[in-house]
C-alpha positions as CSV (number, residue, x, y, z in Angstrom):
1,M,119.6,94.0,107.5
2,T,116.3,95.4,106.3
3,Q,114.1,93.6,103.7
4,P,113.2,95.3,100.4
5,A,109.8,97.0,100.4
6,H,108.6,94.7,97.6
7,E,110.1,91.3,97.2
8,Q,109.3,88.9,94.4
9,P,106.4,86.6,95.2
10,V,107.1,83.0,96.2
11,R,105.1,79.8,96.1
12,A,104.6,77.3,99.0
13,R,102.9,74.0,99.2
14,I,101.8,73.5,102.8
15,V,100.4,70.2,104.1
16,V,98.7,70.2,107.5
17,H,98.4,67.0,109.5
18,G,96.1,66.4,112.5
19,R,92.4,66.8,113.2
20,V,91.9,69.3,110.4
21,Q,88.9,68.1,108.4
22,G,85.3,68.6,109.5
23,V,86.3,71.5,111.7
24,G,86.2,74.5,109.2
25,F,89.9,74.4,108.6
26,R,89.7,75.1,104.8
27,A,87.4,78.1,105.4
28,F,89.7,79.3,108.2
29,A,92.8,78.9,105.9
30,A,91.0,80.7,103.0
31,G,90.0,83.6,105.2
32,V,93.5,84.1,106.6
33,A,95.1,83.7,103.2
34,S,92.7,86.2,101.6
35,D,93.3,88.7,104.5
36,L,97.0,88.4,103.8
37,R,96.5,89.0,100.1
38,L,97.8,85.6,99.2
39,V,96.5,83.6,96.2
40,G,96.0,79.9,95.5
41,G,93.8,77.3,97.1
42,V,93.2,74.8,99.8
43,W,91.8,71.2,99.6
44,N,91.2,68.1,101.6
45,H,93.1,64.8,101.1
46,P,91.2,61.5,101.5
47,D,93.6,60.5,104.3
48,G,92.6,63.5,106.5
49,R,95.3,66.0,105.7
50,V,94.6,69.5,104.3
51,E,96.9,70.9,101.6
52,L,97.4,74.5,100.5
53,E,99.1,75.8,97.4
54,V,99.8,79.5,98.0
55,E,101.6,82.3,96.3
56,G,102.5,85.8,97.5
57,Q,105.1,87.6,99.6
58,K,107.2,85.2,101.8
59,V,106.4,87.2,104.9
60,G,102.7,86.8,104.3
61,I,103.0,83.1,103.8
62,E,105.0,82.8,107.0
63,M,102.3,84.6,108.8
64,L,99.7,82.2,107.3
65,E,101.8,79.2,108.5
66,R,101.7,80.6,112.1
67,Q,97.9,80.9,111.9
68,L,97.6,77.5,110.4
69,R,99.5,76.0,113.4
70,I,96.7,77.4,115.6
71,G,93.8,76.7,113.3
72,P,90.1,77.1,114.1
73,S,89.1,76.2,117.7
74,A,88.0,72.6,116.9
75,A,91.2,71.8,115.0
76,Q,94.2,69.9,116.5
77,V,97.2,70.5,114.3
78,A,99.9,67.9,114.7
79,K,102.4,68.9,112.1
80,I,102.8,71.3,109.1
81,E,105.2,70.6,106.2
82,T,106.1,73.4,103.8
83,K,107.9,73.2,100.5
84,W,109.0,76.5,98.9
85,G,109.2,77.2,95.2
86,T,109.0,79.8,92.5
87,A,105.7,81.6,92.1
88,T,103.9,80.9,88.8
89,G,101.5,83.9,88.8
90,Q,98.7,81.5,87.7
91,Y,96.3,82.5,90.6
92,S,94.4,85.7,91.2
93,V,92.4,84.8,94.3
94,F,92.5,82.3,97.1
95,E,89.9,79.6,96.8
96,I,88.6,76.4,98.5
97,W,89.1,73.6,96.0
98,Y,86.9,70.4,96.1
C-alpha cells in the first residue's frame, strides 16, 4: 500500500537517554530536524536526558529518530522514548531551547 503524497503533520515528544549532554547532541538534533523540514525544539533536562518536541511529516520524524539513535560521534545513546500526538502548528522553525 502506498502512502499519500502529503500526509497530515504529526507531533512527537522524543526523550533521549545516555551520554547525550556536553557532546553537541542538541546542535546535532537541531541540524538533522531542520534538514528534514521538521519544526519544534530540543532542550536538556537536569538529569542528563535530552528532549525534543517535534512536528512534521511522520516519515521525517521517523528518519530523525534513526539519526538520534546514532547521534554525534561523542554521544552514547542508551534509549529513546517517543510519544506520538496531534500536531498543533505552533512552531515555524526548529530551535535549541535553553
